[in-house]
C-alpha positions as MATLAB code, in Angstrom:
seq = 'MARLAVAGGCEGVGMWESGSRPSRLARATHHHLTRLRTIGSAHTRDMGDLGYENQHSECAVSGSIGGRGRREFVGTVLGGALVLEGLSGVERTVAAETLPADARRLALEWGAEAEQDKPTFDMAWTDRVTGQYRQVFDAPEVAEGTVFNQTRTFMRGFADIYHAKDSECSAVMVIRHAGIPMVANDRLWDELELGKAFKLKDPETGKKARRNPFLSTSNPKDAKYGMIWPDGGIDSLIGRGVIALACNMALFRLVSMIAKKDGIETKPAREKALANLVPGVIVMPSGIFAVARAQQAGCHYIRAT';
ca = [
      25.303    9.884   14.787;
      23.774    7.487   12.272;
      20.064    7.454   11.707;
      18.678    4.165   10.425;
      15.348    4.155    8.637;
      13.226    1.088    7.992;
      11.240    1.656    4.857;
       7.546    1.019    4.523;
       7.653    1.120    0.765;
      10.320    3.744    0.069;
      13.359    2.884   -2.022;
      16.145    3.830    0.373;
      15.973    1.425    3.274;
      19.014    2.779    5.070;
      19.733    6.494    5.293;
      22.800    7.868    7.020;
      22.563   11.498    7.998;
      26.095   11.871    9.289;
      29.119   12.044    7.037;
      30.940    9.304    8.953;
      31.356    5.770    7.635;
      28.710    3.440    9.197;
      29.999    0.641   11.411;
      30.264   -2.978   10.265;
      27.258   -3.873   12.434;
      25.241   -1.024   10.990;
      26.134   -2.047    7.423;
      25.183   -5.658    8.155;
      21.881   -4.534    9.631;
      21.229   -2.383    6.588;
      21.928   -5.383    4.339;
      19.476   -7.653    6.132;
      16.799   -5.006    6.443;
      17.032   -4.484    2.699;
      16.387   -8.187    2.176;
      13.407   -7.988    4.513;
      11.960   -4.810    2.995;
       8.999   -6.580    1.411;
       7.985   -8.137    4.710;
       8.507   -4.895    6.595;
       6.487   -2.895    4.085;
       3.440   -5.111    4.395;
       3.600   -5.473    8.160;
       4.543   -2.011    9.361;
       1.643   -1.990   11.774;
       2.707   -5.310   13.257;
       6.230   -4.126   14.058;
       5.191   -2.349   17.243;
       6.438   -5.317   19.253;
       9.943   -4.546   18.000;
       9.617   -0.949   19.120;
       9.100    0.684   15.749;
       7.091    3.867   15.577;
       5.170    4.245   12.322;
       6.113    7.536   10.687;
       4.414    7.288    7.318;
       6.900    5.430    5.134;
       9.792    5.123    7.569;
      10.455    4.315   11.178;
      13.259    6.346   12.696;
      15.655    4.754   15.132;
      17.561    7.057   17.427;
      18.523    6.941   21.076;
      16.402    4.168   22.566;
      13.432    2.318   21.102;
      10.520    1.287   23.281;
      12.743    1.643   26.329;
      15.525   -0.440   24.772;
      18.893    0.701   23.508;
      19.933    0.802   19.863;
      22.216   -2.224   20.222;
      19.394   -4.395   21.574;
      17.073   -3.177   18.827;
      19.605   -3.870   16.081;
      20.327   -7.290   17.563;
      16.624   -8.152   17.538;
      16.142   -7.130   13.924;
      19.394   -8.642   12.717;
      18.704  -11.851   14.634;
      15.284  -12.095   13.008;
      16.841  -11.602    9.604;
      19.368  -14.369   10.207;
      16.608  -16.715   11.375;
      14.658  -16.090    8.180;
      17.788  -16.809    6.164;
      17.632  -20.472    7.248;
      13.941  -21.117    6.630;
      12.312  -22.981    3.767;
      10.055  -21.125    1.338;
       6.813  -21.983    3.119;
       8.303  -21.444    6.584;
       9.593  -18.042    5.527;
       6.091  -17.088    4.372;
       4.636  -18.211    7.697;
       7.221  -16.114    9.535;
       6.153  -13.074    7.534;
       2.517  -13.523    8.558;
       1.853  -12.606   12.194;
      -0.349  -15.431   13.431;
      -1.627  -16.554   16.823;
       0.525  -19.341   18.290;
      -1.883  -22.186   17.469;
      -2.418  -21.006   13.923;
       1.320  -20.557   13.395;
       2.023  -24.114   14.615;
      -0.567  -25.632   12.259;
       0.669  -23.514    9.361;
       4.193  -24.757    9.915;
       2.982  -28.362   10.136;
       1.149  -27.947    6.865;
       4.158  -26.160    5.413;
       6.411  -29.115    6.149;
       4.086  -31.372    4.130;
       3.623  -28.740    1.434;
       7.368  -28.629    0.803;
       7.065  -32.275   -0.244;
       3.714  -32.123   -2.051;
       4.393  -28.825   -3.841;
       0.782  -27.586   -3.781;
      -0.429  -25.538   -6.713;
      -2.452  -22.351   -6.641;
      -4.875  -21.197   -9.329;
      -3.314  -18.224  -11.114;
      -5.921  -18.021  -13.871;
      -7.298  -14.850  -12.258;
      -4.363  -12.891  -13.658;
      -5.808  -13.375  -17.152;
      -8.915  -11.512  -16.017;
      -7.047   -8.338  -15.088;
      -7.691   -6.734  -18.457;
      -9.753   -3.639  -17.671;
      -8.677   -0.148  -18.566;
      -9.001    0.824  -14.898;
      -7.130   -1.473  -12.493;
      -6.963   -1.366   -8.717;
      -5.869   -3.733   -5.948;
      -7.364   -3.290   -2.480;
      -5.190   -4.660    0.327;
      -7.239   -5.704    3.373;
      -5.121   -6.907    6.318;
      -7.926   -6.064    8.762;
     -11.701   -6.358    8.906;
     -12.013   -2.585    9.353;
     -15.823   -2.762    9.124;
     -15.649   -4.120    5.584;
     -13.754   -1.136    4.207;
     -12.348   -3.250    1.368;
     -15.844   -3.896   -0.004;
     -16.952   -0.290    0.334;
     -13.799    0.936   -1.390;
     -14.138   -1.556   -4.226;
     -17.761   -0.620   -4.828;
     -16.871    3.087   -4.713;
     -14.048    2.551   -7.216;
     -16.375    0.895   -9.706;
     -19.163    3.392   -9.123;
     -16.835    6.365   -9.636;
     -15.524    5.193  -13.016;
     -19.050    4.293  -14.085;
     -20.368    7.745  -13.162;
     -17.542    9.764  -14.726;
     -16.354    7.624  -17.637;
     -19.428    5.408  -18.126;
     -17.176    2.425  -17.553;
     -18.735   -1.018  -17.573;
     -17.843   -3.573  -14.931;
     -15.668   -5.361  -17.480;
     -13.581   -2.200  -17.877;
     -12.812   -2.046  -14.151;
     -10.421   -4.725  -12.951;
     -10.680   -4.728   -9.172;
      -8.678   -7.168   -7.056;
      -9.416   -7.553   -3.351;
      -6.720   -9.212   -1.230;
      -8.082  -10.450    2.100;
      -5.235  -11.321    4.428;
      -3.939  -11.247    7.988;
      -6.692  -10.368   10.511;
      -9.213   -9.760    7.710;
      -9.492  -13.468    6.848;
     -12.897  -14.094    8.559;
     -14.518  -11.994    5.821;
     -14.028  -14.809    3.286;
     -15.687  -17.508    5.438;
     -19.221  -18.576    4.561;
     -22.233  -18.536    6.879;
     -21.605  -22.099    8.083;
     -18.180  -21.236    9.498;
     -19.443  -17.983   10.976;
     -22.098  -19.988   12.804;
     -20.026  -22.999   13.885;
     -16.968  -21.013   14.954;
     -18.985  -18.120   16.393;
     -16.809  -15.694   14.479;
     -19.022  -12.773   15.387;
     -18.212  -13.339   19.046;
     -14.540  -13.979   18.376;
     -14.096  -10.843   16.274;
     -16.754   -8.696   17.980;
     -18.915   -8.158   14.923;
     -22.674   -7.651   14.913;
     -25.363   -9.130   12.711;
     -26.491   -6.425   10.244;
     -30.158   -6.888   11.156;
     -30.325   -7.962   14.811;
     -27.293   -6.232   16.258;
     -26.388   -9.419   18.144;
     -23.070  -11.220   17.699;
     -23.023  -12.309   14.072;
     -23.687  -16.000   13.393;
     -23.517  -15.386    9.631;
     -21.084  -13.491    7.461;
     -22.087   -9.819    7.854;
     -20.180   -8.879    4.689;
     -22.477  -10.725    2.288;
     -25.158   -8.820    0.430;
     -27.558  -11.604    1.385;
     -27.059  -10.555    5.017;
     -27.637   -6.870    4.319;
     -31.143   -5.879    3.280;
     -31.659   -2.185    2.627;
     -33.139   -1.621    6.068;
     -30.312   -3.388    7.944;
     -29.838   -1.186   11.015;
     -26.348   -2.456   11.850;
     -25.019   -3.023    8.356;
     -21.426   -1.984    7.623;
     -21.565   -2.281    3.828;
     -23.807   -1.190    0.986;
     -26.641   -3.698    0.401;
     -25.305   -4.285   -3.115;
     -21.653   -4.134   -2.038;
     -21.086   -7.445   -0.283;
     -18.247   -9.755   -1.221;
     -20.745  -12.054   -2.954;
     -22.224   -9.256   -5.075;
     -18.804   -7.889   -6.008;
     -17.555  -11.328   -7.069;
     -20.704  -11.633   -9.155;
     -19.760   -8.405  -10.929;
     -16.341   -9.769  -11.849;
     -14.284   -8.517   -8.934;
     -11.400  -10.850   -8.063;
     -11.294  -11.898   -4.401;
      -8.009  -13.398   -3.183;
      -7.378  -14.890    0.257;
      -4.062  -15.420    2.057;
      -3.301  -19.104    2.641;
      -1.200  -18.346    5.713;
      -3.897  -16.180    7.306;
      -6.388  -18.962    6.546;
      -4.760  -20.930    9.344;
      -6.467  -18.591   11.796;
      -9.663  -20.383   10.759;
      -7.965  -23.774   10.410;
      -6.764  -23.645   14.016;
     -10.271  -22.784   15.226;
     -11.768  -25.658   13.219;
      -9.137  -28.132   14.434;
      -9.753  -27.177   18.045;
     -13.548  -27.229   17.815;
     -13.864  -30.437   15.785;
     -10.920  -32.221   17.373;
      -9.318  -32.995   14.016;
      -5.861  -32.822   12.465;
      -4.486  -29.960   10.394;
      -5.105  -31.443    6.953;
      -8.861  -32.163    7.334;
      -9.297  -28.859    9.170;
      -7.735  -26.994    6.262;
      -9.881  -28.956    3.791;
     -12.981  -27.928    5.724;
     -11.884  -24.294    5.732;
     -11.314  -24.360    1.969;
     -14.698  -25.972    1.382;
     -16.435  -23.245    3.373;
     -15.104  -20.092    1.792;
     -17.439  -17.669    0.072;
     -17.946  -19.040   -3.477;
     -15.498  -17.469   -5.897;
     -12.757  -16.685   -3.370;
      -9.330  -17.791   -4.636;
      -6.606  -18.814   -2.189;
      -3.084  -17.563   -2.835;
       0.195  -18.633   -1.149;
       0.164  -15.408    0.842;
      -1.505  -12.042    0.811;
       1.848  -10.400    0.180;
       2.284  -12.427   -2.998;
      -1.279  -11.676   -4.091;
      -0.820   -7.916   -3.717;
       2.521   -7.996   -5.510;
       1.140  -10.093   -8.373;
      -1.865   -7.818   -8.808;
       0.433   -4.810   -9.007;
       2.547   -6.680  -11.520;
      -0.633   -7.090  -13.579;
      -1.020   -3.329  -13.678;
      -3.181   -2.623  -10.616;
      -2.672    0.497   -8.550;
      -2.476   -0.055   -4.798;
      -4.861    1.053   -2.046;
      -4.678   -0.117    1.568;
      -8.239   -0.969    2.540;
      -8.243   -0.077    6.227;
];
């Protein structure tokens, strides 16, 4: 019996344990899963709805999956692959980012215009990845600000052991998916009540945060409910030369909230979101692209969750 594995970063997407020749359907599925490996690798946690069970770097498929038979499972995956085949570049990126329905609709609306306007993204940050020690921190979740704590720890460790200066440590933080509220400034946290929406407390009061709790300015040393080091907020890290990248697709989580609250269209809502990011945050086409480009620049990968 064939055993199909969906890779979460491993090279061999399809592995066949039996000596028999795989069926045409199985080979076709293997082909499309290979093409979707990048998406699958970055969104392993989000594949639960398809019945995958995360087993480190691969998800085994045998017998039934989530109460469904193998044929239904293969049809779902293969069908999704064929749908992606027909999408435009921006639409394909949106499909790869699991978004709430409203956010997905606005992202697709913007994407349709973007295909015509061909928006540009600032790639100058790649010229700053010059340090001897290079690391990219991938943050698809808030995870109590783990990305900021890890980045600070990375820089502190190389400073303590190798006396490395900040300029010798090239750290890239990629804030994407459900982690996107961390790049919003205090105004958006207040207006959109992000603390209530994402169940996050103010570092000092313990009440639902009405300001970004991941800024150093929000975290005095005696902050009882702080989740980060007082000197390890996103603002402080950017000030030390850390590169902070945000996923454009995930940004539509905020855009949809702004559009609904202010009663405005997608374009002005997105403009407001961009104008109210933490200073120094750079928006990239997607978090997946940002992580891949940072690795291409020589950064080692850490998942910041």
